[in-house]
C-alpha positions as CSV (number, residue, x, y, z in Angstrom):
1,X,94.7,-228.5,124.0
2,X,92.8,-228.7,127.3
3,X,89.7,-230.8,127.7
4,X,87.7,-227.6,128.2
5,X,88.9,-226.2,124.8
6,X,88.1,-229.5,123.1
7,X,84.6,-229.5,124.5
8,X,84.1,-225.9,123.3
9,X,85.3,-226.8,119.8
10,X,83.0,-229.8,119.7
11,X,80.0,-227.6,120.8
12,X,80.9,-225.0,118.1
13,X,81.0,-227.7,115.4
14,X,77.6,-229.2,116.4
15,X,75.9,-225.8,116.7
16,X,77.3,-224.6,113.4
17,X,76.1,-227.7,111.5
18,X,72.6,-227.4,113.1
19,X,72.3,-223.7,112.2
20,X,73.3,-224.4,108.5
21,X,70.7,-227.1,108.0
22,X,68.0,-224.9,109.6
23,X,68.7,-222.1,107.1
24,X,68.7,-224.0,103.8
25,X,65.9,-222.6,101.6
26,X,63.1,-225.0,100.6
27,X,63.4,-223.9,96.9
28,X,65.5,-221.6,94.7
29,X,65.5,-218.2,96.4
30,X,66.8,-214.8,95.5
31,X,69.2,-213.6,98.2
32,X,68.9,-209.9,99.1
33,X,71.0,-208.1,101.6
34,X,70.4,-204.8,103.4
35,X,72.3,-201.9,101.9
36,X,74.3,-199.0,103.2
37,X,76.0,-196.9,100.5
38,X,78.3,-194.1,101.5
39,X,78.1,-190.5,100.4
40,X,81.4,-188.7,100.9
41,X,81.9,-185.0,100.5
42,X,85.4,-183.4,100.8
43,X,86.3,-179.7,100.7
44,X,89.1,-177.4,101.9
45,X,88.5,-176.1,105.4
46,X,88.4,-172.5,104.3
47,X,85.3,-173.3,102.3
48,X,83.5,-175.0,105.2
49,X,80.3,-173.1,104.4
50,X,80.0,-175.0,101.1
51,X,80.2,-178.3,102.9
52,X,78.0,-177.2,105.8
53,X,75.2,-176.5,103.4
54,X,75.6,-179.6,101.2
55,X,72.1,-181.2,101.0
56,X,73.5,-184.7,100.5
57,X,75.0,-184.5,104.0
58,X,71.7,-183.7,105.7
59,X,71.6,-187.1,107.3
60,X,73.1,-188.8,110.3
61,X,76.8,-189.6,109.8
62,X,80.4,-188.9,110.7
63,X,82.8,-186.1,109.8
64,X,86.6,-185.6,109.8
65,X,88.8,-182.5,110.0
66,X,92.5,-182.7,109.0
67,X,95.2,-180.1,109.8
68,X,98.6,-180.4,108.0
69,X,101.9,-178.6,108.5
70,X,103.6,-180.7,111.2
71,X,105.4,-184.0,111.3
72,X,102.1,-185.9,111.2
73,X,98.6,-184.8,110.2
74,X,96.4,-183.7,113.1
75,X,92.9,-185.2,112.8
76,X,89.5,-185.0,114.5
77,X,86.5,-187.3,114.0
78,X,83.0,-186.7,115.2
79,X,79.4,-187.9,114.7
80,X,76.0,-186.4,114.2
81,X,72.9,-188.4,115.0
82,X,70.8,-186.0,113.0
83,X,72.7,-184.0,110.3
84,X,76.3,-183.8,109.3
85,X,75.7,-180.5,107.7
86,X,74.8,-179.0,111.0
87,X,78.2,-180.0,112.5
88,X,80.7,-179.1,109.8
89,X,80.3,-175.4,110.6
90,X,81.5,-175.9,114.2
91,X,84.1,-173.5,115.5
92,X,86.4,-176.4,116.3
93,X,87.2,-176.6,112.6
94,X,88.5,-173.0,112.7
95,X,90.6,-173.3,115.8
96,X,93.5,-172.6,116.2
97,X,93.4,-172.3,112.4
98,X,90.9,-173.5,109.7
99,X,91.2,-177.2,109.0
100,X,93.0,-177.9,105.8
101,X,90.5,-180.6,104.9
102,X,86.9,-181.3,105.9
103,X,85.1,-184.6,105.1
104,X,81.5,-185.5,105.7
105,X,80.3,-189.1,105.4
106,X,76.7,-190.3,105.4
107,X,74.5,-193.0,103.9
108,X,73.0,-192.0,100.6
109,X,69.5,-192.7,101.7
110,X,69.9,-191.6,105.4
111,X,69.7,-195.2,106.8
112,X,72.3,-194.7,109.5
113,X,70.9,-194.9,113.1
114,X,72.1,-193.1,116.2
115,X,74.0,-196.3,117.3
116,X,75.4,-196.7,113.8
117,X,77.1,-193.4,113.7
118,X,78.7,-194.0,117.1
119,X,80.1,-197.3,115.8
120,X,81.5,-195.5,112.7
121,X,82.9,-192.6,114.7
122,X,84.9,-195.1,116.9
123,X,86.1,-197.0,113.8
124,X,87.3,-193.7,112.1
125,X,89.1,-192.6,115.3
126,X,91.0,-195.9,115.6
127,X,91.8,-196.2,111.9
128,X,93.3,-192.7,111.9
129,X,95.4,-193.6,114.9
130,X,96.6,-196.7,113.0
131,X,97.5,-194.4,110.1
132,X,99.8,-192.5,112.4
133,X,97.7,-189.3,112.7
134,X,97.7,-187.3,115.9
135,X,94.0,-187.6,116.8
136,X,92.2,-185.1,119.0
137,X,90.2,-186.6,121.8
138,X,90.0,-189.9,123.5
139,X,88.7,-193.0,121.6
140,X,84.9,-192.7,121.3
141,X,82.9,-195.2,123.4
142,X,81.0,-196.5,120.3
143,X,77.8,-198.5,120.6
144,X,76.6,-202.1,120.6
145,X,74.5,-203.2,117.7
146,X,73.5,-206.6,116.4
147,X,76.2,-208.8,114.9
148,X,74.6,-208.6,111.5
149,X,74.3,-204.8,111.7
150,X,77.9,-204.5,112.9
151,X,79.1,-206.6,109.9
152,X,77.2,-204.3,107.6
153,X,78.7,-201.2,109.2
154,X,82.2,-202.6,108.8
155,X,81.5,-203.2,105.1
156,X,80.2,-199.6,104.7
157,X,83.3,-198.3,106.6
158,X,85.7,-200.3,104.4
159,X,84.1,-198.7,101.3
160,X,84.6,-195.3,102.8
161,X,88.3,-195.9,103.7
162,X,89.2,-197.3,100.2
163,X,87.4,-194.4,98.5
164,X,89.3,-191.9,100.6
165,X,92.6,-193.6,99.8
166,X,91.9,-193.8,96.0
167,X,91.0,-190.1,96.2
168,X,94.4,-189.5,97.9
169,X,92.8,-187.8,100.8
170,X,93.5,-190.2,103.7
171,X,95.1,-193.6,104.6
172,X,97.7,-193.6,101.7
173,X,100.1,-195.7,103.7
174,X,97.7,-198.4,104.8
175,X,97.2,-201.4,102.5
176,X,93.8,-201.8,100.9
177,X,93.3,-205.2,102.6
178,X,93.9,-203.7,106.0
179,X,91.5,-200.9,105.2
180,X,88.8,-203.3,104.1
181,X,89.3,-205.5,107.2
182,X,89.4,-202.5,109.5
183,X,90.9,-202.2,113.0
184,X,90.3,-205.0,115.4
185,X,89.9,-202.8,118.4
186,X,91.9,-200.2,120.3
187,X,95.7,-200.7,120.3
188,X,97.0,-202.6,123.3
189,X,93.9,-204.6,124.1
190,X,94.7,-207.7,122.1
191,X,98.1,-209.1,123.2
192,X,100.4,-211.6,121.6
193,X,101.9,-212.7,124.9
194,X,100.9,-213.7,128.4
195,X,102.6,-211.7,131.0
196,X,104.0,-212.9,134.3
197,X,102.0,-212.0,137.4
198,X,99.4,-213.1,139.9
199,X,97.1,-215.8,138.6
200,X,93.3,-215.7,139.2
201,X,90.3,-217.8,138.1
202,X,86.6,-217.1,137.8
203,X,83.9,-219.9,137.5
204,X,81.3,-219.7,134.8
205,X,78.6,-222.1,133.5
206,X,81.0,-223.1,130.7
207,X,84.1,-223.6,132.8
208,X,86.9,-221.6,134.4
209,X,88.2,-218.3,133.1
210,X,91.8,-217.4,133.9
211,X,93.4,-214.0,134.4
212,X,96.8,-212.6,135.1
213,X,97.3,-209.3,137.0
214,X,100.6,-207.7,135.9
215,X,101.9,-204.1,135.9
216,X,98.5,-202.6,136.7
217,X,96.7,-204.4,133.9
218,X,94.5,-207.5,133.8
219,X,94.9,-210.0,131.0
220,X,92.2,-212.7,130.4
221,X,93.9,-215.8,129.1
222,X,93.2,-217.7,125.8
223,X,90.8,-220.6,126.3
224,X,88.7,-218.7,128.8
225,X,85.0,-218.5,128.2
226,X,83.3,-215.1,127.5
227,X,79.7,-214.2,127.2
228,X,78.3,-211.6,124.8
229,X,74.7,-211.2,123.8
230,X,74.9,-208.1,121.6
231,X,72.2,-206.1,123.4
232,X,72.3,-202.3,123.5
233,X,72.4,-202.5,127.3
234,X,76.0,-203.8,127.0
235,X,78.3,-200.8,127.0
236,X,82.0,-200.3,127.4
237,X,83.3,-203.9,127.6
238,X,80.3,-204.9,125.3
239,X,81.8,-202.6,122.5
240,X,85.2,-204.3,122.8
241,X,83.5,-207.8,122.8
242,X,81.6,-206.9,119.7
243,X,84.8,-205.9,117.9
244,X,86.6,-209.1,119.1
245,X,83.7,-211.3,117.9
246,X,83.9,-209.7,114.5
247,X,87.6,-210.1,114.3
248,X,87.5,-213.8,115.3
249,X,89.3,-213.2,118.6
250,X,86.2,-214.4,120.4
251,X,85.2,-217.7,118.8
252,X,81.5,-218.8,119.1
253,X,80.9,-222.1,120.9
254,X,77.2,-221.9,121.8
255,X,74.4,-219.3,122.2
256,X,75.9,-216.1,123.6
257,X,79.1,-217.9,124.7
258,X,82.6,-217.6,123.1
259,X,86.1,-218.9,123.7
260,X,88.9,-216.4,123.9
261,X,91.6,-217.0,121.3
262,X,94.2,-214.4,122.3
263,X,95.2,-212.7,125.5
264,X,92.9,-209.7,126.2
265,X,94.1,-206.8,128.3
266,X,91.9,-204.6,130.5
267,X,92.6,-201.8,133.0
268,X,90.5,-203.3,135.8
269,X,89.6,-206.7,137.1
270,X,85.9,-205.6,137.0
271,X,86.1,-205.1,133.2
272,X,87.8,-208.5,132.8
273,X,84.9,-210.0,134.9
274,X,82.3,-208.3,132.6
275,X,84.0,-209.7,129.5
276,X,83.8,-213.2,131.0
277,X,80.3,-213.1,132.5
278,X,78.6,-210.8,130.1
279,X,77.2,-208.9,133.1
280,X,76.5,-205.1,132.8
281,X,78.4,-204.8,136.2
282,X,81.2,-207.1,137.2
283,X,82.9,-207.3,140.6
284,X,86.6,-208.0,140.8
285,X,85.8,-210.1,143.9
286,X,84.5,-212.8,141.6
287,X,88.1,-213.6,140.7
288,X,90.0,-215.9,143.2
289,X,93.6,-216.8,143.5
290,X,94.8,-220.3,142.7
291,X,98.4,-219.9,143.6
292,X,99.9,-220.0,147.0
293,X,101.6,-216.7,147.9
294,X,99.3,-214.6,145.6
295,X,96.8,-212.1,146.9
296,X,93.4,-213.7,147.5
297,X,91.7,-211.2,145.2
298,X,92.9,-208.9,142.4
299,X,93.4,-205.2,142.9
300,X,90.0,-203.6,143.0
301,X,90.9,-200.4,141.1
302,X,93.7,-200.2,138.5
303,X,95.9,-197.1,138.9
304,X,96.4,-195.8,135.4
305,X,99.6,-194.2,134.2
306,X,99.5,-190.5,134.9
307,X,100.9,-188.5,132.0
308,X,103.8,-186.2,132.8
309,X,102.1,-183.2,131.1
310,X,98.8,-183.3,133.0
311,X,98.8,-179.5,133.4
312,X,99.3,-179.0,129.7
313,X,96.6,-181.5,128.8
314,X,94.1,-179.7,130.9
315,X,94.6,-176.5,128.9
316,X,94.7,-178.1,125.5
317,X,92.8,-180.8,123.6
318,X,93.7,-184.4,124.3
319,X,95.7,-185.9,121.4
320,X,95.7,-189.6,121.0
321,X,98.3,-191.5,119.1
322,X,98.8,-195.2,118.4
323,X,101.9,-195.2,120.5
324,X,100.2,-193.6,123.5
325,X,97.3,-196.1,123.5
326,X,99.7,-199.0,123.4
327,X,101.0,-197.8,126.7
328,X,97.7,-197.3,128.5
329,X,95.4,-199.9,129.9
330,X,91.8,-200.0,128.8
331,X,89.7,-198.6,131.6
332,X,85.9,-199.1,131.7
């Protein structure tokens, strides 16, 4: 263990003990928590009018369409900031044929915000990919909310997933524990290994972050510091950081600063710099080489893999699968 990592762990322990003492109630207190309770409505696609007029779905929320009849179900997930009922009648659920299954999901009391439903839409998309469905569209960008709100939304989403499984509608092959925990983030971002490649460092107030550039991807190494303040202004990398904090991949060490526990892969050195610094904009030039013979600076723009069927994808909806996402770098 490096001296830097030891210092981070010591800081985390000191801060944790201080925070716990500060929150002890002065007398016996009733603990109450905010609530989000799901309302879920499912119907065959041919009866979409019945779902589209369901009064219980006249709130902000997310919705899902499922088409069967192939090797794996085809799925689509979307969100409405205003009313799910207004979206379930969209023509996309009747093209090229009516969806076999429509599902609308809201909070029973309409307590989901615009940012909440963007978080839930992203979670649903990623979870359907994990379940092996062919999912229309690219992974939604999501939104950044407070850590407390995010934990509440993950609990809400876990209830939704287990309910859908018990009703034998979705996720039959995923274990309950996995559904309750939910996906960490997009496939391919958290790695189990450190690749070989050009080695770079970036100085921060908490020490040096390290990064490897390899095969047109950029991997920030374990032990590196990362800053995340959970403000709505943080987008793209902020969404990923939020997910990694919740999953314990980013370990808190002091206010707004974390230590990275596993290799994290990005599609640009700029994105890697934003994860480390917490800045809305990050320059790849902040990274510098520490190894003789390596380039002085990382590649400024990652050249993503170009699919062989580009012409086909222009004429038809994009379909995401877990396998395809493991092959693509995360671009932000």
